[in-house]
C-alpha positions in Angstrom: 78.5 43.6 29.0 77.2 42.4 32.3 74.4 43.5 34.7 74.8 41.8 38.3 72.1 41.7 40.8 74.0 42.0 44.3 71.4 40.5 46.7 68.8 38.2 45.0 67.4 36.9 48.3 67.3 40.3 50.2 63.4 40.4 49.3 61.5 37.4 49.3 59.5 36.2 46.5 61.1 38.7 43.8 60.7 37.4 40.1 63.6 38.6 37.8 62.0 37.0 34.7 61.1 40.1 33.4 64.7 41.6 33.7 66.2 38.5 32.3 64.1 39.0 29.1 65.0 42.8 28.6 68.8 42.1 29.2 68.9 39.1 26.9 67.0 40.8 24.2 69.8 43.8 24.6 72.6 41.2 24.3 73.4 42.0 28.2 74.5 39.0 30.4 72.4 38.9 33.6 73.8 37.4 36.7 72.0 36.9 40.0 74.2 36.9 43.1 73.3 36.7 47.0 76.4 38.6 48.3 76.2 39.2 52.2 79.3 41.1 52.7 81.7 43.8 51.1 84.3 41.4 50.3 81.7 38.9 48.5 80.4 41.8 46.8 83.9 42.8 45.6 84.7 39.3 44.6 81.5 38.4 42.9 80.4 41.6 41.1 83.7 43.4 40.4 83.3 43.0 36.4 79.6 44.2 36.4 79.0 47.0 33.9 75.7 47.7 35.8 75.0 46.5 39.6 71.5 46.3 40.8 70.9 46.2 44.5 68.3 45.5 47.1 69.3 46.2 50.5 73.1 45.6 50.6 75.2 49.0 51.3 77.4 49.9 48.2 80.2 51.8 49.6 83.2 53.9 48.4 85.5 50.5 48.9 82.9 48.4 46.7 83.0 51.2 44.0 86.7 51.2 43.8 86.7 47.7 42.8 84.2 47.9 39.9 86.4 48.6 37.4 83.9 48.6 34.5 80.7 50.1 36.7 78.6 52.8 34.9 75.7 52.7 36.9 74.3 51.4 40.2 70.5 50.8 40.4 68.3 50.3 43.6 65.2 48.3 43.6 62.8 50.7 44.9 62.5 54.7 45.4 64.7 55.4 48.3 68.4 55.0 47.4 70.1 55.4 50.7 71.9 52.2 50.6 73.9 53.7 47.8 77.1 56.2 48.8 75.9 58.6 46.1 78.4 61.2 46.6 81.2 58.6 46.2 79.4 57.5 43.0 79.4 60.8 41.5 83.0 61.4 42.3 83.8 58.1 40.3 81.6 58.9 37.4 79.1 56.3 38.3 75.5 57.1 37.7 72.7 56.3 40.3 69.2 55.2 39.4 66.1 54.3 40.9 62.6 53.4 40.4 61.0 56.5 41.2 57.1 55.9 40.7 56.6 52.1 40.5 54.8 51.9 44.3 52.9 55.2 45.0 49.7 53.8 44.9 51.0 50.8 47.3 52.5 52.8 49.5 50.0 55.5 49.9 47.1 53.0 50.3 49.3 51.1 52.9 49.6 54.4 54.7 45.8 54.8 54.9 45.2 51.3 55.9 47.6 51.6 58.7 45.8 55.2 59.9 42.4 53.1 59.6 43.7 50.2 61.5 45.2 52.4 64.5 42.0 54.8 64.7 39.4 51.9 64.4 41.6 49.5 66.4 41.3 46.6 64.0 44.3 44.6 65.3 43.4 45.1 69.0 39.8 44.2 68.5 40.7 40.9 66.3 42.9 39.9 69.1 40.2 40.3 71.9 37.6 38.5 69.7 40.2 35.5 69.0 40.2 35.6 73.0 36.4 35.2 73.2 36.1 39.0 74.5 33.1 40.8 72.7 33.8 44.5 74.0 33.0 47.1 71.5 34.0 49.6 74.1 37.5 48.4 74.9 40.6 50.2 74.3 40.3 54.0 73.5 37.4 56.0 72.2 38.0 56.7 68.4 37.3 59.8 66.8 35.8 60.7 63.5 38.6 61.1 60.8 36.8 64.3 59.5 37.4 65.9 63.1 41.4 65.2 62.7 44.5 66.7 61.3 46.8 64.7 59.3 50.2 66.0 59.2 52.8 65.0 56.4 56.4 65.1 57.3 57.7 65.1 53.8 55.6 65.8 50.5 56.7 63.7 47.7 55.0 61.5 45.3 53.9 59.2 47.7 52.8 61.5 50.2 50.7 63.5 47.6 48.9 60.2 46.5 48.3 59.5 50.2 46.8 63.0 50.5 44.5 62.4 47.5 43.2 59.4 49.3 43.0 61.2 52.6 40.7 64.0 51.4 38.0 61.7 50.9 37.9 61.1 54.8 37.6 64.5 55.5 41.1 65.0 57.2 42.5 68.8 57.4 45.8 68.3 56.3 49.2 70.1 57.2 52.6 69.4 55.4 56.2 69.9 56.6 58.3 70.0 53.6 61.0 73.0 53.6 61.9 72.0 49.8 58.4 72.8 48.4 56.9 76.2 47.4 53.5 76.6 49.2 51.5 76.3 46.0 52.3 72.6 45.3 51.0 71.9 49.0 47.9 74.1 48.6 47.1 72.3 45.3 46.3 69.3 47.6 44.1 70.8 49.8 46.7 71.1 52.5 48.7 74.0 54.7 52.2 74.4 54.5 53.8 74.4 58.1 57.0 74.3 59.9 57.8 71.2 61.6 56.9 72.3 65.3 53.6 73.6 64.2 53.1 70.4 62.4 53.9 68.5 65.7 51.7 70.7 67.6 48.4 70.4 65.5 48.5 67.1 64.1 46.5 64.2 65.5 48.1 61.6 63.2 51.7 62.1 61.7 52.7 60.2 58.5 56.4 60.0 57.7 57.2 60.4 54.0 60.8 62.0 54.0 63.7 60.3 52.8 66.4 59.1 55.2 69.4 61.9 55.3 71.9 62.8 58.0 69.0 65.6 58.6 66.3 63.3 59.1 67.9 60.7 61.1 66.0 60.3 64.4 64.1 63.2 63.6 61.4 61.7 65.4 62.6 61.4 68.9 62.2 62.3 72.6 62.2 66.2 71.9 60.1 66.1 68.7 57.6 63.8 70.4 57.3 66.1 73.5 55.8 68.7 71.3 53.3 66.4 70.1 49.4 66.6 71.0 49.0 64.1 73.7 47.4 60.8 72.2 48.9 61.5 68.8 49.3 58.4 66.5 52.3 58.3 64.0 52.6 56.1 60.7 55.9 55.3 59.1 56.0 53.9 55.8 59.4 55.7 54.7 62.7 54.7 56.4 62.9 53.2 59.6 65.8 55.2 61.4 63.8 58.4 60.9 62.1 57.3 64.0 64.1 56.8 67.3 62.4 53.6 68.2 63.5 53.2 71.7 61.9 56.9 72.3 58.6 55.9 70.3 58.1 52.7 72.5 58.6 55.0 75.8 56.1 57.5 74.4 53.7 54.7 73.5 54.0 53.4 77.1 53.5 56.7 78.8 50.3 57.2 76.5 51.9 60.4 74.9 51.7 58.4 71.7 48.3 56.6 71.6 49.3 54.2 68.8 51.9 53.8 66.1 51.9 51.8 62.7 55.4 51.0 61.3 56.0 49.2 57.8 59.6 50.3 58.6 61.5 49.8 61.8 65.3 51.0 62.7 67.6 47.9 62.7 64.9 45.7 60.9 64.2 42.9 60.4 62.2 42.5 63.6 62.6 38.8 64.0 62.0 38.2 67.9 58.7 36.9 68.6 58.8 38.8 72.1 60.1 42.0 70.5 59.7 45.1 73.0 57.7 46.7 70.2 54.9 44.5 70.9 54.6 44.9 74.5 51.7 47.4 74.7 49.7 46.0 71.9 49.5 49.7 70.9 52.3 49.4 67.7 51.4 47.5 64.8 53.8 46.3 62.2 54.2 45.1 58.6 57.5 43.7 57.3 58.6 46.5 55.0 55.6 45.4 52.7 53.9 48.8 51.8 55.6 48.7 48.3 54.2 45.2 47.4 52.0 44.3 44.5 52.0 42.5 41.3 51.7 45.3 39.4 54.3 47.6 41.3 56.9 44.8 40.9 56.4 44.2 37.1 56.8 48.0 36.7 60.0 48.2 38.8 61.6 45.3 37.0 60.9 46.7 33.7 61.9 50.2 34.6 65.2 49.3 36.1 66.5 46.9 33.6 65.4 49.5 30.7 67.4 52.1 32.4 70.5 50.0 32.7 70.2 49.1 29.0 69.9 52.7 28.2 73.0 54.0 30.3 75.0 51.1 28.7 74.0 52.1 25.3 75.0 55.9 25.9 71.7 57.3 26.9 70.6 59.3 29.9 67.1 58.3 31.1 65.2 60.6 33.9 65.6 58.4 36.7 69.3 59.1 37.1 69.4 60.6 40.5 72.9 62.2 40.5 72.4 63.7 37.1 72.7 67.3 38.1 75.8 66.7 40.3 77.5 64.6 37.2 76.7 67.7 34.9 74.4 65.9 32.6 72.1 67.9 30.6 68.2 67.1 30.5 
């Protein structure tokens, strides 16, 4: 049996040694590829029993060429790079690493909120220019006087809410898939999307990327927000229509934004329009990152592949129900 990594260089600095050890101990050949195109994936990975992917899209055409494939695994929590419906139609299991970076992304989200409200990047740049101006920029507000709105309330958002409580935020949640009791257990109030947009001082995005959430934050939804709102996105870039966001920041409707993910990332132009106003801060899709999170993810995905190739069904099969697999 063979497990193949599609795009080993899509994320810099990953250490695959944990996976190598687990696969070797279970008699599974482990191959690292760096495919850039559909055709390359088909050519180099067609005999994979387990396919592991970071960022390359796994399409129906690729799946049709994977004659031995039993499972496709995504490095991370989100799995939108995989056509799950197509995998299900072909009897292929799709798996992720659902809990590996909860603390990391939640911490990063809070760090971005603090960096915006306290203008850390802005002040740092001023001081480097020799300008010691404590009252430059906008007047910040006490966090305990603000409402933090969560768009989506999965595991990462809930961990973020745990952290946010310590700052005294009032919290509201838009998540149509959750019972109100789940939300109130975290000290938050359930709201519909329009209500959340109207009352939130800070909006943090935690929903997966679906057709229904693509460009969920756009010119129309931004218009419903408070003047001077701040927006954080540590989920998926295309949830925010980036041109609409930039326009809103320029107009002052949005006071500041902090993005770990951006539509059409990576952002590699030094003079990218995102940075024209100085009110948008970015990190390079790095919120997930820590030594502990990487080690956990590598171990979970390798063991998941081993389990499935040996006829077991672990909990992290995302299309388990669609495949008719029992608990």
